[in-house]
C-alpha positions as CSV (number, residue, x, y, z in Angstrom):
1,M,-80.6,136.3,-57.1
2,K,-79.8,134.2,-54.2
3,D,-81.6,134.0,-51.4
4,R,-79.9,136.7,-48.5
5,S,-82.7,136.4,-46.1
6,T,-80.5,134.8,-43.1
7,K,-77.4,136.9,-44.2
8,R,-75.9,140.2,-43.4
9,Y,-74.4,143.2,-45.1
10,V,-71.0,143.9,-44.0
11,I,-69.6,147.9,-44.6
12,Y,-65.6,148.4,-44.5
13,S,-64.3,151.6,-43.9
14,R,-60.2,152.8,-43.8
15,K,-58.4,155.7,-43.6
16,S,-54.7,156.1,-43.5
17,K,-55.0,159.0,-40.6
18,F,-57.3,161.5,-39.2
19,T,-57.6,164.6,-40.3
20,G,-61.3,165.8,-40.3
21,K,-61.3,166.2,-44.0
22,G,-62.2,164.3,-46.7
23,E,-63.3,160.7,-47.1
24,S,-63.6,160.3,-43.3
25,I,-64.6,157.1,-41.6
26,E,-68.0,158.2,-41.0
27,N,-68.8,159.5,-44.2
28,Q,-67.8,156.5,-45.7
29,I,-69.9,154.6,-43.5
30,E,-73.1,156.7,-44.5
31,L,-72.4,156.7,-47.9
32,C,-72.2,152.6,-48.0
33,R,-75.5,152.6,-45.8
34,Q,-77.1,155.0,-48.6
35,Y,-75.9,152.5,-51.2
36,I,-77.4,149.3,-49.3
37,T,-80.8,151.3,-48.7
38,A,-80.9,152.0,-52.4
39,H,-80.0,148.8,-53.8
40,Y,-81.5,146.3,-51.0
41,S,-83.7,147.9,-48.0
42,Q,-83.4,150.3,-45.2
43,E,-83.7,147.5,-42.7
44,E,-80.5,145.8,-44.2
45,A,-78.9,148.9,-44.1
46,D,-79.5,149.7,-40.4
47,A,-78.6,146.1,-39.5
48,A,-75.4,146.2,-41.4
49,L,-72.3,145.2,-39.7
50,V,-69.6,148.0,-39.6
51,Y,-65.6,147.8,-39.2
52,E,-63.4,150.7,-38.9
53,D,-59.8,150.7,-39.3
54,E,-58.2,154.5,-38.7
55,G,-54.4,155.3,-38.9
56,F,-53.8,152.3,-41.1
57,S,-52.0,152.1,-44.6
58,G,-53.9,150.3,-47.4
59,G,-50.7,149.0,-48.6
60,N,-51.2,145.6,-46.8
61,L,-53.9,143.7,-44.8
62,E,-52.1,144.3,-41.5
63,R,-55.0,146.2,-39.5
64,P,-57.1,144.7,-36.4
65,Q,-61.0,145.8,-37.7
66,F,-60.0,143.8,-41.2
67,K,-58.9,140.9,-39.6
68,K,-61.7,140.8,-37.3
69,M,-64.2,141.2,-40.3
70,M,-62.7,138.1,-42.1
71,K,-62.6,136.1,-38.9
72,D,-66.3,137.0,-38.3
73,S,-67.4,136.1,-42.0
74,Q,-66.5,132.6,-41.1
75,E,-68.6,132.3,-38.5
76,T,-71.6,135.2,-39.7
77,P,-73.3,134.4,-43.0
78,F,-72.4,137.7,-44.7
79,A,-74.0,138.9,-47.8
80,A,-71.9,140.9,-49.3
81,I,-69.0,143.4,-48.2
82,V,-69.6,147.2,-49.0
83,V,-66.9,149.7,-49.1
84,Y,-66.8,153.2,-50.3
85,R,-63.8,153.0,-52.8
86,L,-61.7,149.9,-53.7
87,D,-58.4,151.2,-52.0
88,R,-59.9,151.3,-48.9
89,I,-59.6,147.6,-48.9
90,S,-55.9,147.5,-50.3
91,R,-53.7,148.9,-53.0
92,N,-52.0,145.4,-53.2
93,I,-53.0,143.6,-56.0
94,G,-51.7,140.3,-54.4
95,D,-53.6,140.8,-51.2
96,F,-57.0,142.0,-53.1
97,A,-56.8,139.1,-55.5
98,K,-56.6,136.7,-52.7
99,L,-59.2,138.4,-50.6
100,I,-61.6,138.5,-53.9
101,E,-60.9,134.8,-54.4
102,D,-61.6,133.7,-50.9
103,L,-64.8,135.7,-50.7
104,G,-66.1,134.2,-54.2
105,K,-65.5,130.7,-53.0
106,R,-68.0,131.5,-49.8
107,K,-70.5,133.2,-52.0
108,I,-69.5,136.4,-50.4
109,D,-70.1,139.6,-52.9
110,F,-67.6,142.4,-52.9
111,I,-68.9,145.7,-53.5
112,S,-66.9,149.1,-54.2
113,I,-69.7,151.9,-54.5
114,R,-67.4,154.8,-56.1
115,E,-66.0,152.4,-59.0
116,Q,-69.8,150.7,-59.2
117,F,-68.0,147.2,-59.0
118,D,-70.1,144.4,-58.0
119,T,-68.4,140.9,-57.8
120,S,-72.0,139.3,-58.3
121,S,-71.6,139.7,-62.0
122,P,-68.7,138.5,-64.4
123,M,-68.0,142.0,-65.8
124,G,-67.8,143.4,-62.1
125,R,-65.3,140.9,-61.0
126,A,-63.2,141.6,-64.1
127,M,-63.1,145.3,-63.7
128,M,-62.2,145.0,-60.1
129,Y,-59.2,143.3,-61.0
130,I,-58.2,145.9,-63.6
131,A,-59.0,148.8,-61.1
132,S,-56.8,147.0,-58.4
133,V,-54.1,146.7,-60.8
134,F,-54.1,150.8,-60.9
135,S,-54.7,151.1,-57.2
136,Q,-51.2,149.2,-56.8
137,L,-49.7,151.2,-59.5
138,E,-50.8,154.1,-57.7
139,R,-49.2,153.0,-54.2
140,E,-46.1,152.0,-55.9
141,T,-45.8,155.5,-57.7
142,I,-46.4,157.4,-54.3
143,A,-43.6,155.5,-52.7
144,E,-41.3,156.2,-55.7
145,R,-42.2,160.1,-55.4
146,I,-41.8,160.3,-51.7
147,R,-38.2,158.7,-52.3
148,D,-37.6,161.4,-54.6
149,N,-38.8,164.0,-52.4
150,M,-36.0,162.4,-49.8
151,H,-33.5,162.9,-52.2
152,E,-34.2,166.9,-52.7
153,L,-34.8,167.1,-48.7
154,A,-31.1,165.1,-48.0
155,K,-29.5,168.1,-50.5
156,T,-30.9,171.2,-47.8
157,G,-29.5,169.1,-44.7
158,R,-32.6,170.5,-42.7
159,W,-34.7,169.0,-40.0
160,L,-38.1,167.4,-41.1
161,G,-39.8,167.7,-37.6
162,G,-40.9,165.2,-35.1
163,T,-39.3,164.3,-31.7
164,T,-35.8,165.8,-31.7
165,P,-32.8,163.7,-30.5
166,T,-31.5,164.0,-26.9
167,G,-29.3,167.1,-26.6
168,Y,-31.0,169.1,-29.7
169,E,-34.5,170.8,-29.9
170,S,-35.8,172.5,-33.2
171,E,-35.2,176.0,-34.4
172,S,-36.4,177.9,-37.6
173,I,-33.6,179.2,-40.2
174,T,-34.2,180.8,-43.5
175,S,-36.1,179.5,-45.9
176,V,-34.6,177.0,-48.6
177,T,-35.2,176.0,-52.1
178,V,-36.7,172.6,-53.1
179,D,-37.9,171.6,-56.6
180,G,-37.8,175.8,-57.2
181,K,-40.3,176.7,-54.4
182,T,-39.0,178.5,-51.5
183,R,-40.5,176.7,-48.1
184,K,-39.9,177.2,-44.6
185,A,-36.9,175.4,-43.1
186,C,-35.8,174.0,-39.2
187,K,-32.6,172.8,-38.0
188,L,-31.1,171.3,-34.8
189,K,-29.7,173.7,-32.1
190,I,-28.0,172.3,-29.2
191,I,-29.5,172.1,-25.4
192,P,-26.5,172.3,-23.4
193,D,-27.4,170.1,-20.4
194,E,-28.4,167.2,-22.6
195,I,-25.9,167.1,-25.1
196,D,-23.5,167.2,-22.4
197,L,-25.0,164.0,-21.1
198,V,-25.1,162.3,-24.6
199,K,-21.5,163.3,-24.5
200,R,-21.1,161.6,-21.1
201,I,-22.9,158.5,-22.5
202,F,-20.5,157.9,-25.2
203,D,-17.7,158.5,-22.9
204,K,-19.0,155.4,-20.5
205,F,-19.7,153.2,-22.8
206,L,-16.2,153.5,-24.7
207,E,-14.7,153.3,-20.9
208,T,-16.9,150.3,-19.9
209,Q,-17.5,148.8,-23.6
210,S,-20.4,147.4,-22.0
211,L,-24.2,148.6,-22.3
212,T,-24.9,146.9,-18.9
213,Q,-22.5,148.8,-17.2
214,T,-23.5,152.0,-18.7
215,D,-26.8,151.9,-17.9
216,A,-26.1,150.9,-14.0
217,F,-23.8,154.2,-14.7
218,L,-27.0,156.4,-15.6
219,L,-29.6,154.7,-13.2
220,Q,-27.3,155.3,-10.2
221,G,-26.6,158.8,-11.2
222,K,-30.2,159.2,-11.4
223,Y,-30.2,160.5,-15.2
224,R,-33.2,160.9,-17.1
225,T,-34.4,160.8,-20.6
226,K,-35.6,163.3,-22.8
227,R,-39.2,162.8,-21.3
228,G,-38.5,162.3,-18.2
229,K,-38.0,158.6,-17.8
230,A,-35.4,156.4,-16.4
231,F,-33.1,155.1,-18.8
232,T,-33.1,151.7,-20.7
233,R,-30.3,149.9,-22.7
234,F,-32.7,150.4,-25.8
235,A,-32.7,154.1,-25.2
236,I,-29.0,154.1,-24.7
237,R,-28.5,152.0,-27.9
238,G,-30.6,154.4,-29.8
239,I,-28.5,157.5,-28.4
240,L,-25.0,155.4,-29.6
241,T,-26.2,154.3,-33.0
242,N,-27.7,158.0,-33.9
243,P,-25.8,159.5,-36.9
244,V,-27.0,162.9,-35.9
245,Y,-24.3,163.2,-33.1
246,M,-21.4,162.5,-35.4
247,I,-19.0,165.3,-36.6
248,A,-19.1,165.1,-40.5
249,D,-15.0,165.1,-40.7
250,E,-12.8,162.9,-43.0
251,A,-13.4,160.0,-41.3
252,A,-17.1,160.3,-40.5
253,Y,-16.7,160.5,-45.1
254,E,-14.6,157.8,-45.4
255,Y,-16.9,155.3,-43.0
256,L,-20.5,156.6,-44.7
257,T,-18.7,156.0,-48.3
258,E,-17.4,152.5,-47.4
259,K,-20.7,151.6,-46.0
260,G,-22.2,152.2,-49.4
261,V,-25.2,154.9,-47.9
262,E,-26.5,157.3,-50.4
263,L,-24.5,160.4,-49.9
264,F,-25.8,164.1,-51.0
265,S,-22.8,165.9,-49.6
266,D,-19.6,166.5,-51.2
267,R,-16.5,165.6,-49.3
268,S,-15.7,169.3,-49.0
269,D,-18.7,169.6,-47.2
270,F,-17.5,167.4,-44.2
271,D,-15.9,170.6,-42.4
272,G,-15.3,168.6,-39.3
273,R,-17.9,171.5,-37.6
274,H,-21.5,170.2,-38.4
275,G,-23.3,167.1,-38.1
276,I,-25.1,164.2,-39.8
277,M,-29.0,164.1,-41.1
278,A,-29.7,160.5,-42.1
279,Y,-33.0,159.9,-43.6
280,N,-34.9,157.0,-44.2
281,R,-33.2,155.2,-41.5
282,T,-36.0,153.0,-40.0
283,L,-39.1,151.2,-41.0
284,Q,-42.2,152.3,-39.4
285,Q,-45.1,150.4,-39.4
286,P,-48.5,150.8,-37.3
287,G,-48.7,148.6,-34.4
288,K,-45.0,147.8,-34.6
289,A,-41.4,148.5,-33.0
290,H,-39.2,150.8,-35.4
291,Q,-36.5,148.3,-37.2
292,E,-33.3,150.2,-38.2
293,K,-32.7,149.8,-42.3
294,P,-29.5,148.7,-43.7
295,M,-27.0,151.5,-43.9
296,E,-27.0,151.1,-47.8
297,E,-30.7,152.2,-47.9
298,W,-29.8,155.4,-45.8
299,I,-30.0,158.9,-47.4
300,V,-27.5,160.9,-45.5
301,S,-26.1,164.3,-45.8
302,V,-24.1,167.1,-43.8
303,G,-26.8,168.9,-41.6
304,K,-27.3,172.7,-40.5
305,H,-26.6,171.9,-36.8
306,E,-23.5,171.6,-35.0
307,G,-21.8,167.3,-34.3
308,V,-20.9,166.6,-30.9
309,I,-18.7,163.5,-31.5
310,P,-16.1,163.1,-33.6
311,G,-16.3,160.7,-36.6
312,A,-13.4,158.3,-35.1
313,M,-15.4,158.1,-31.6
314,W,-18.8,157.1,-33.2
315,I,-17.4,154.7,-35.5
316,S,-15.4,152.8,-32.6
317,V,-18.8,152.8,-30.9
318,Q,-20.6,151.1,-33.6
319,K,-17.9,148.3,-33.7
320,L,-18.1,147.8,-30.3
321,L,-21.8,147.4,-30.3
322,E,-21.3,145.2,-33.1
323,L,-19.2,142.8,-31.2
324,N,-21.0,142.6,-28.2
325,K,-24.2,141.9,-30.3
326,S,-22.2,139.1,-32.0
327,K,-21.2,137.6,-28.7
328,S,-24.3,138.2,-26.8
329,Y,-25.3,134.5,-27.6
330,R,-22.7,133.0,-24.9
331,K,-24.8,134.5,-22.2
332,P,-25.5,131.8,-19.7
333,R,-29.5,131.1,-19.2
334,S,-31.2,129.6,-16.7
335,N,-32.8,126.4,-18.0
336,V,-34.6,125.0,-14.9
337,A,-36.4,128.3,-13.5
338,L,-40.0,128.1,-13.7
339,L,-41.5,131.3,-13.0
340,S,-39.8,133.9,-15.6
341,G,-41.9,136.5,-16.7
342,L,-44.4,135.7,-13.9
343,L,-42.4,136.9,-10.9
344,V,-42.1,140.7,-10.2
345,C,-40.6,142.6,-7.5
346,G,-42.9,143.8,-4.8
347,R,-40.9,147.0,-4.4
348,C,-40.4,148.4,-7.7
349,G,-42.6,146.4,-10.3
350,D,-39.8,145.1,-12.6
351,Y,-39.2,141.5,-13.6
352,M,-37.0,139.1,-11.5
353,R,-34.8,137.2,-13.5
354,P,-33.3,133.6,-12.5
355,K,-29.4,133.6,-11.7
356,L,-27.6,130.2,-12.2
357,T,-24.8,129.7,-9.8
358,S,-22.3,127.3,-9.9
359,R,-23.1,125.2,-6.9
360,T,-25.8,122.4,-6.7
361,N,-27.8,121.5,-3.7
362,A,-28.4,117.9,-2.4
363,S,-30.2,116.6,-5.3
364,G,-27.5,117.4,-7.7
365,E,-30.0,120.6,-9.3
366,P,-28.5,123.8,-9.9
367,I,-28.8,126.4,-7.3
368,Y,-30.0,129.5,-8.9
369,T,-31.9,132.9,-7.3
370,Y,-34.3,135.4,-8.6
371,M,-32.8,138.7,-8.9
372,C,-34.7,142.2,-9.5
373,A,-33.5,143.5,-13.1
374,M,-33.7,146.9,-11.9
375,K,-31.5,146.1,-8.6
376,E,-29.3,144.1,-11.2
377,R,-29.4,147.0,-13.8
378,S,-28.8,150.0,-10.9
379,R,-26.2,147.8,-8.9
380,G,-28.5,148.4,-6.3
381,H,-29.0,151.6,-6.1
382,V,-32.2,152.2,-6.8
383,C,-33.7,149.1,-5.7
384,D,-32.3,146.9,-3.1
385,M,-35.2,143.9,-3.1
386,K,-33.6,140.8,-1.3
387,N,-33.0,137.9,-3.9
388,A,-35.6,134.9,-3.7
389,N,-34.5,131.2,-3.6
390,G,-35.4,130.3,-6.9
391,N,-35.5,126.4,-6.1
392,T,-37.0,127.0,-3.2
393,L,-39.8,129.0,-4.5
394,D,-40.5,127.3,-7.6
395,S,-40.8,124.1,-5.4
396,K,-43.7,125.6,-3.4
397,V,-45.5,127.4,-6.2
398,V,-45.6,123.9,-7.9
399,D,-46.6,122.1,-4.5
400,F,-49.3,124.4,-3.6
401,L,-50.7,124.2,-6.9
402,M,-50.4,120.5,-7.0
403,K,-52.1,120.2,-3.7
404,L,-54.8,122.9,-4.6
405,G,-55.6,120.4,-7.3
406,K,-55.9,117.4,-5.4
407,N,-58.0,118.4,-2.4
408,S,-61.6,119.2,-4.9
409,E,-63.4,120.6,-1.5
410,E,-60.9,123.3,-1.1
411,M,-60.6,124.1,-4.3
412,A,-63.9,124.7,-5.2
413,R,-63.8,126.6,-2.4
414,Q,-61.2,128.9,-3.6
415,I,-62.7,129.2,-6.9
416,T,-66.1,130.0,-5.5
417,M,-64.6,132.9,-3.6
418,T,-62.6,134.1,-6.5
419,K,-65.6,134.4,-8.7
420,K,-67.2,136.2,-6.2
421,I,-64.5,138.7,-6.0
422,I,-64.6,139.2,-10.0
423,Q,-68.1,139.1,-9.8
424,G,-68.2,142.0,-7.6
425,N,-65.7,144.2,-9.5
426,R,-68.2,143.5,-12.7
427,E,-70.8,144.6,-11.2
428,G,-69.7,147.6,-9.6
429,C,-68.3,148.3,-13.1
430,D,-71.8,147.7,-14.8
431,A,-73.9,149.9,-12.1
432,Q,-71.3,153.0,-13.1
433,I,-71.9,152.1,-16.7
434,A,-75.7,152.2,-16.9
435,K,-75.2,155.5,-14.6
436,I,-72.5,157.1,-17.3
437,K,-75.2,155.9,-20.3
438,S,-78.3,157.6,-18.4
439,Q,-76.2,161.0,-18.2
440,I,-75.1,160.7,-21.9
441,E,-78.4,160.3,-22.7
442,E,-79.7,163.1,-20.6
443,K,-77.0,165.7,-22.0
444,E,-78.3,164.2,-25.3
445,S,-81.8,165.3,-25.0
446,G,-80.7,168.7,-23.6
447,I,-78.8,169.4,-26.6
448,K,-81.5,168.3,-28.8
449,A,-83.8,171.1,-26.3
450,L,-81.4,173.5,-27.2
451,V,-81.1,173.0,-30.6
452,L,-84.8,173.6,-30.9
453,S,-84.7,176.5,-28.6
454,L,-81.8,178.1,-31.2
455,A,-84.4,178.6,-34.2
456,K,-86.2,180.9,-31.9
457,A,-83.6,183.0,-30.7
458,A,-82.0,183.8,-34.0
459,G,-80.7,187.3,-33.9
460,S,-81.5,187.6,-30.4
461,N,-78.8,188.3,-27.7
462,T,-79.5,184.7,-26.1
463,E,-78.2,183.0,-29.6
464,Q,-74.4,182.8,-28.2
465,Y,-75.5,181.9,-25.2
466,I,-77.4,179.1,-26.5
467,I,-74.5,177.7,-28.8
468,Q,-72.2,178.2,-25.8
469,Q,-74.2,176.1,-23.8
470,V,-74.6,173.3,-26.8
471,D,-70.8,173.2,-26.8
472,E,-70.0,172.5,-23.3
473,L,-72.8,169.8,-23.2
474,H,-71.0,168.3,-26.3
475,G,-67.4,168.7,-24.0
476,E,-69.1,166.9,-21.0
477,I,-70.7,163.9,-23.3
478,E,-67.2,163.5,-24.7
479,V,-65.7,163.1,-21.3
480,L,-68.7,160.8,-20.4
481,K,-67.9,158.6,-23.5
482,K,-64.2,158.2,-22.7
483,R,-64.9,157.1,-19.1
484,L,-67.5,154.4,-20.6
485,Q,-64.9,153.1,-22.8
486,E,-62.6,152.6,-20.3
487,L,-65.4,150.9,-17.9
488,E,-66.5,148.6,-20.5
489,S,-62.8,147.9,-21.2
490,I,-62.3,146.8,-17.8
491,T,-65.4,144.4,-17.8
492,Q,-64.0,142.6,-20.4
493,K,-61.2,141.5,-18.2
494,H,-64.0,139.9,-15.7
495,Q,-65.6,137.7,-18.2
496,L,-64.4,134.5,-16.9
497,S,-67.7,132.5,-17.3
498,D,-68.6,129.5,-14.9
499,L,-68.0,127.0,-17.8
500,E,-64.2,128.5,-17.8
501,F,-63.8,128.0,-14.3
502,D,-65.1,124.1,-14.5
503,I,-62.4,124.3,-17.3
504,I,-59.5,125.3,-14.8
505,Q,-61.0,123.2,-12.0
506,Q,-60.4,120.1,-14.1
507,L,-57.1,121.2,-15.3
508,L,-55.9,121.8,-11.8
509,S,-56.7,118.3,-10.7
510,T,-55.0,116.9,-13.5
511,F,-52.2,119.3,-12.7
512,G,-51.8,117.5,-9.5
513,E,-52.2,114.0,-10.6
514,N,-49.4,113.8,-13.6
515,L,-46.9,117.0,-12.3
516,V,-44.2,114.3,-11.5
517,D,-44.0,113.3,-15.1
518,Y,-43.7,116.8,-16.5
519,S,-40.5,117.9,-18.4
520,V,-39.3,121.6,-17.3
521,E,-41.1,123.0,-20.5
522,Q,-44.3,121.3,-19.6
523,K,-44.4,122.6,-16.0
524,R,-43.7,126.3,-17.0
525,A,-46.6,126.0,-19.9
526,A,-48.8,124.3,-16.7
527,I,-48.1,127.1,-14.3
528,R,-48.8,130.1,-16.8
529,T,-52.3,128.3,-17.7
530,F,-53.2,129.1,-14.0
531,V,-51.0,131.8,-12.8
532,K,-51.2,135.2,-13.9
533,R,-48.7,137.1,-11.9
534,I,-46.5,136.3,-8.5
535,V,-45.1,139.3,-6.4
536,W,-41.9,139.0,-4.2
537,D,-42.1,141.1,-1.1
538,G,-38.7,140.0,0.1
539,E,-40.1,137.3,2.5
540,N,-43.7,136.1,0.7
541,A,-44.8,135.5,-3.0
542,H,-48.3,136.7,-3.6
543,I,-49.6,134.3,-6.3
544,Y,-52.7,135.9,-8.5
545,L,-54.7,133.7,-10.7
546,F,-57.2,133.6,-13.0
547,N,-57.5,137.3,-13.5
548,D,-55.5,139.3,-16.6
549,D,-55.2,142.9,-14.6
550,G,-54.2,141.3,-11.3
551,D,-56.9,142.7,-9.0
552,C,-58.0,140.0,-7.2
553,E,-55.5,138.1,-5.2
554,Y,-55.9,134.4,-4.6
555,P,-57.5,133.7,-1.5
556,E,-55.1,131.9,1.1
557,P,-55.9,128.0,2.3
558,T,-57.4,127.9,5.8
559,D,-55.5,126.5,8.8
560,D,-56.9,123.2,8.6
561,W,-56.0,122.3,5.2
562,D,-52.9,120.2,4.5
563,G,-52.1,122.5,1.2
564,G,-49.0,124.4,2.3
565,D,-49.2,128.2,2.9
566,S,-49.2,129.9,-0.4
567,K,-47.1,132.5,1.6
568,S,-44.5,130.7,2.9
569,P,-41.2,132.6,3.2
570,S,-38.5,131.7,0.1
571,G,-36.0,134.4,1.1
572,E,-32.5,133.8,-0.4
573,D,-31.0,133.5,3.1
574,S,-34.2,131.7,4.8
575,K,-33.8,128.2,6.2
């Protein structure tokens, strides 16, 4: 048996979603600890590293804690990775085979306690591969069964739940029969005010043939989404492309048939009154934006709800959206602005975008300004922040950083001041963290004392009172733990070490010496190395460096420093 004296055991647990039942994350971890204790030692079980992924599928390896575990395995000598069951790692045979091969090369064993597989033996490795084949088969069978169920559900035209589209709410209807079983069913019911807004959005888009102008119209009218937020072009496009609003008429039938969708309604069902229900429209992956699938993958039927947009009108909107999409590459983009993605409006908080003009300055450079995106979208109705002279602002930011880099004494003073601010913020958080941990320990001790007294009070009038006290303390502990997690997250943003500040100081010095030879792309990259955010207030630009959350504004230069003013006016109309 190989020497494991300096190696650590690892426990990995995964569950697709939280249910509070079955093989919970906690149960998986406890069973793995028991296995390590029984086969190795209690000490090794207690020292085991634990990685947990909750809410992630076993269909692939795109999971944050799994990735962290594999990265850590490159730096920390692992003895073995222990899981409760094989499919906790992956149901994909290709992914699993690569994983086992990788672990084998680095002499890391893989143990699945449910199947009793251990890759430290040849038989264990062989059985592991066989079992993974069946895991993948199970996954593919489940996927096929889900699609079959979708086909059956599509025949009913009912609403399956989730967030209802703007203009509708969910309403219970009489039960429907699926697979010979009677089940509860829901349909969409019109919300008059919301559906009127939906119709207005379709009308305005057809009138302007522009998402941008439709967006401006909604912002100027202070219209809100179903969740009470200002509309975005993304939200508007989501409404315009949703077939739920399309009336199931002759035009709709011809269009859907032409697009090759799986249609589960006869031509006679397209009665010119009901709307369309489309299943399997989007690809949903944890941590990623939903992607719309091609129409030939949709599963479509006539719904139980009322449609509101005539088929021909809905189809015209889709063609316009496709046409606009194909032309989008022609829009002019500024290729000289340096602060895109860093400069934000001090009034509304939106980003300021560079706008190129047809004019040039005395040096022959194109003249451009920075305009608040919200101001542009709303045509000045929501935000009217003054534009910033792009050429001047870029030049002043670069000049400020260059001179700061060349003046080592002032640079050291500024960095020291920033370090003190960051350290002060972190010390304040550390003190709160220590206090909360103490409160948690105190309340946990109180729970232990109450549990001990509960045995003595069994059957008496005080039993229920004690149980109530325990529940209250549990609730208070959960609140404290949540606050603790928030504070610990904040402190992680203030972890710039002395070494990192020294590196920043050296980079600034190099920046000041070589900037003149940099290309536009190199200048942008260099600025982003130091600058986290720049806030424009209409007259001055406030630069924030080093700190991810932007809580610490970079200290201003002293009056006797010949480095320029970091807040010099750069207004569009300033001289």
